[in-house]
Structures are given as C-alpha cells and as structure tokens.
Short mmCIF file of the C-alpha atoms (twelve columns), coordinates in Angstrom:
data_MODEL
# 
_entry.id   MODEL 
# 
loop_
_atom_site.group_PDB 
_atom_site.id 
_atom_site.type_symbol 
_atom_site.label_atom_id 
_atom_site.label_alt_id 
_atom_site.label_comp_id 
_atom_site.label_asym_id 
_atom_site.label_seq_id 
_atom_site.Cartn_x 
_atom_site.Cartn_y 
_atom_site.Cartn_z 
_atom_site.pdbx_PDB_model_num 
ATOM 1  C CA . MET A 1  0.077  2.552   11.808 1 
ATOM 2  C CA . GLN A 2  -1.881 5.050   13.986 1 
ATOM 3  C CA . ILE A 3  -0.398 8.273   15.185 1 
ATOM 4  C CA . ALA A 4  -2.000 10.095  18.020 1 
ATOM 5  C CA . HIS A 5  -0.944 13.412  18.689 1 
ATOM 6  C CA . ALA A 6  -1.896 16.767  19.735 1 
ATOM 7  C CA . ASP A 7  -4.268 17.731  16.855 1 
ATOM 8  C CA . GLY A 8  -5.712 14.303  16.680 1 
ATOM 9  C CA . THR A 9  -5.003 11.001  15.067 1 
ATOM 10 C CA . ALA A 10 -3.108 10.198  11.663 1 
ATOM 11 C CA . THR A 11 -3.235 6.938   9.905  1 
ATOM 12 C CA . VAL A 12 -0.363 6.346   7.878  1 
ATOM 13 C CA . LYS A 13 0.788  3.224   5.552  1 
ATOM 14 C CA . VAL A 14 4.319  2.572   4.653  1 
ATOM 15 C CA . ASN A 15 4.834  -0.201  1.786  1 
ATOM 16 C CA . GLN A 16 8.554  -1.792  2.998  1 
ATOM 17 C CA . ARG A 17 8.673  -3.331  -0.046 1 
ATOM 18 C CA . LYS A 18 9.331  -0.202  -2.183 1 
ATOM 19 C CA . LYS A 19 12.032 2.289   -1.469 1 
ATOM 20 C CA . GLU A 20 10.137 5.259   -0.429 1 
ATOM 21 C CA . SER A 21 13.110 6.982   1.387  1 
ATOM 22 C CA . PRO A 22 17.248 7.152   0.779  1 
ATOM 23 C CA . PHE A 23 17.419 7.280   4.635  1 
ATOM 24 C CA . ALA A 24 17.582 4.567   6.849  1 
ATOM 25 C CA . PHE A 25 14.153 5.736   8.665  1 
ATOM 26 C CA . VAL A 26 11.201 6.209   6.652  1 
ATOM 27 C CA . PRO A 27 9.441  9.691   7.291  1 
ATOM 28 C CA . VAL A 28 6.077  9.296   8.376  1 
ATOM 29 C CA . GLY A 29 5.254  13.169  8.783  1 
ATOM 30 C CA . ASP A 30 5.367  15.749  10.983 1 
ATOM 31 C CA . TYR A 31 2.958  15.702  14.300 1 
ATOM 32 C CA . ARG A 32 2.658  18.455  17.015 1 
ATOM 33 C CA . PHE A 33 2.955  16.939  20.672 1 
ATOM 34 C CA . LYS A 34 2.040  18.674  23.893 1 
ATOM 35 C CA . ALA A 35 3.723  17.863  27.424 1 
ATOM 36 C CA . GLY A 36 1.201  15.942  29.409 1 
ATOM 37 C CA . GLN A 37 -0.778 14.816  26.797 1 
ATOM 38 C CA . PRO A 38 -0.848 10.793  25.346 1 
ATOM 39 C CA . ALA A 39 1.099  10.477  22.285 1 
ATOM 40 C CA . THR A 40 1.124  7.126   20.679 1 
ATOM 41 C CA . VAL A 41 2.416  4.982   17.787 1 
ATOM 42 C CA . VAL A 42 0.436  1.974   16.985 1 
ATOM 43 C CA . ILE A 43 1.910  -0.324  14.635 1 
ATOM 44 C CA . THR A 44 -0.788 -2.872  12.883 1 
ATOM 45 C CA . ASN A 45 -0.752 -5.770  10.195 1 
ATOM 46 C CA . ALA A 46 -4.453 -4.968  9.162  1 
ATOM 47 C CA . GLY A 47 -5.070 -4.918  5.354  1 
ATOM 48 C CA . VAL A 48 -1.334 -6.190  4.550  1 
ATOM 49 C CA . ASP A 49 -0.638 -9.289  2.650  1 
ATOM 50 C CA . GLY A 50 2.796  -10.033 4.480  1 
ATOM 51 C CA . TYR A 51 4.563  -9.356  7.440  1 
ATOM 52 C CA . VAL A 52 4.834  -6.325  9.547  1 
ATOM 53 C CA . GLN A 53 8.215  -5.418  10.898 1 
ATOM 54 C CA . ILE A 54 9.558  -2.417  12.808 1 
ATOM 55 C CA . ASP A 55 12.450 -2.152  14.879 1 
ATOM 56 C CA . THR A 56 12.089 1.352   16.301 1 
ATOM 57 C CA . VAL A 57 10.109 4.554   16.186 1 
ATOM 58 C CA . ARG A 58 12.616 7.697   16.045 1 
ATOM 59 C CA . TRP A 59 11.014 10.931  17.295 1 
ATOM 60 C CA . LEU A 60 12.865 14.235  16.520 1 
ATOM 61 C CA . TRP A 61 12.200 17.439  17.971 1 
ATOM 62 C CA . LEU A 62 12.199 20.248  14.991 1 
ATOM 63 C CA . GLY A 63 11.871 23.361  17.166 1 
ATOM 64 C CA . ASP A 64 8.908  25.595  17.762 1 
# 
C-alpha cells in the first residue's frame, strides 16, 4: 500500500498470512497529516501471489 502524508509517500507491505499484531488492525505506521493537504491510502495487488483484502482504513489522532 502507498500512504500519502504531509512528509511524502510511504510504501508499506503487509503479509496477511502472518499474525503481525495481537490487534484486529495491523498498524502500518505513524504519519503526519496537515489540514487542507491530500491524504490517501492506495491498496494494490502488485507483487503478491494471492488475494488482497481490506475492509477498512483506521485513522487515529495521536495528538500534537
């Protein structure tokens, strides 16, 4: 996935075949966002050998 944020774009790979987190959501990092600037998460199947599934993207405000 590609995450566009205030400091650029991050590329993150998540292997759903491995349990990477004890939580229902797999954390993919902390990013800074600015009001009025675009913020996107792009999910892709490039470079995978199976299915890609996603049901939500969760945004959490962590404070200033």
